[in-house]
Residue, then its C-alpha position, 0 to 999 in steps of 0.5 A: x845585540x843583533x849581528x848583521x851578516x852578509x853572505x858572499x857566494x850563495x851556493x848550495x852550502x850557504x843556501x841549505x845550511x847557513x841561511x837556515x842557521x841565520x834565520x833561527x839564531x836569536x842574535x843574527x840577521x841576514x842583511x845582504x847577499x852577493x852573487x853575480x847570478x840572480x838565480x841564486x837569490x831565489x827563496x830569500x826573504x824579501x828584506x835581504x838586499x841582493x848585490x851582483x858584486x862585493x864592492x856594491x854590498x860593502x859600499x851600502x854598509x849596514x853590516x857587522x860580519x860576512x860569511x865568504x862562501x865563494x869558490x876557493x880561488x876568490x877567498x883571498x880577494x873577498x876575505x881581505x876586502x871584507x876585513x879591510x872594510x872593518x868586517x869580521x869574516x867567517x871564510x869557507x875552507x880551505x882558507x885559500x888554495x895557496x899558502x901565500x894567499x892564506x897568509x895574506x888573509x891572516x895578515x889582513x885580519x891582524x892589521x884590521x883587528x877584525x875576527x877571522x875564522x875558517x868554516x870548519x863545521x865538523x868540529x862543531x858536530x855534537x858527536x865530535x865535541x862529545x868525542x873530544x871530551x872523552x879524549x881529553x878526559x883520558x878515556x881512550x888512554x894513549x892515543x895511537x891512530x885516527x882513521x877517517x873516511x869521508x866521501x860522496x858522489x860528485x859527477x861532472x854534471x852535478x851542478x850547472x856550474x860545478x866549480x869544484x872540479x875546475x882546477x883553476x877555481x878549486x885548486x884540485x878535486x876531492x882532496x882539497x875539498x874534503x880533506x881540510x875538514x878531516x885534518x882540522x878535525x884530527x887536530x881538534x880531537x887529539x889536541x896535537x898538531x900535524x907535522x907531516x902529511x903525505x897524499x896519493x891522488x886518484x882519477x878512477x871514475x869521473x871524467x874531469x881533470x882534477x882528482x876524484x879520490x885520494x888517501x892521506x897519511x899524517x904524523x902528529x907531534x904527539x905521536x898519533x898517526x892519521x889515515x884519511x880517505x876522501x872521494x868524489x867517486x863513492x855512490x851515496x848509498x854506500x857507507x862513506x862517513x866514518x871516523x875512528x879515534x883509537x887508543x890503548x884503553x879503547x876506540x870511539x867510532x862515529x858513523x854518519x857524523x861527517x858532513x853538514x847535517x846533525x845525527x849519526x851514531x857514536x860507539x865506544x869499545x873498551x880495550x879490556x873486554x872488547x865490549x861496545x856501548x852507544x854514547x849519547x849526544x844531541x842528535x838534533x843539533x845542527x853543526x852549522x848552527x853551532x858553528x855560527x854560534x861559536x863564531x858569534x861568541x868569538x866576536x864577543x871575546x875580541x876575536x879570541x877563538x872559543x876553540x883555541x884555534x887561530x888563523x895561523x893554524x889554518x895557514x899552517x894546514x893550508x901550507x901542509x896540504x899544498x905541499x902534499x898536493x904538489x908532491x902528489x902531482x909530481x907522481x904519475x897517477x896509474x890509469x883505472x884498471x880494466x878487465x878483458 
């Protein structure tokens, strides 16, 4: 059975990663795409229907599921409309800017009986899934800490319409864009839930109104502590993608695995003699392809997540991050240091 999928919002993530995943998956076909900008349709197969509005795409029909990849402030409007039209939805992270909007999306999924999943592609990277198996097998002993560094370089003119640095459309900057991946991934790897989250914001480099960096700290219900740095102010040539999971029996270090692309390295260091060894994993497997495969698998199980995560989990993380960001915005952000 072929699943007919539409894409709402055809920006660089959808074009560079979801479209190729759909093209190579044996049981999916890209049927339609929505964007108000005709330039976004360049390079698509001629058989793909193009629409300026979601309403037009839904009215034409012929769809089973939709990938929502519009700016954050439109997630509620678009995801709810698709769910109410009887379509399953894979929605980009964050599920919403406001927790009440995230809850409304989850409620629409429950009312409609359709599948809703948030696009946390990091949990599908084969290095991270290998790491999770090691953790679940007890090879790290008692878990104590997770440390994540996930950053990039995103100047104001990075794109003609750089909505990621527009507060009204994004709901923030580097933190709301990058941190949801790390928060979800920490829960996925450890099997524990975040119960407390604190955030510090930074405006150090770029001339825009939202944060260009941040540091988050969290406590999980099983005792693990998380430290998570994010940034739009890290030159791409510098190390900027690092994940460590530490326990009493050893440490697993993943480098250059955070992100949409395959590859990277995974290293285990034992706590006895301090010896390190490389851990193998499929380095050619695309996290976006595997994410799509997992979403399709959940459709075959009546919407039950193949990873055990529910929309309510994503609403909970949205509320935690929103509260941390609200508290951070109430703290004055020191200006960048200057030298004389």
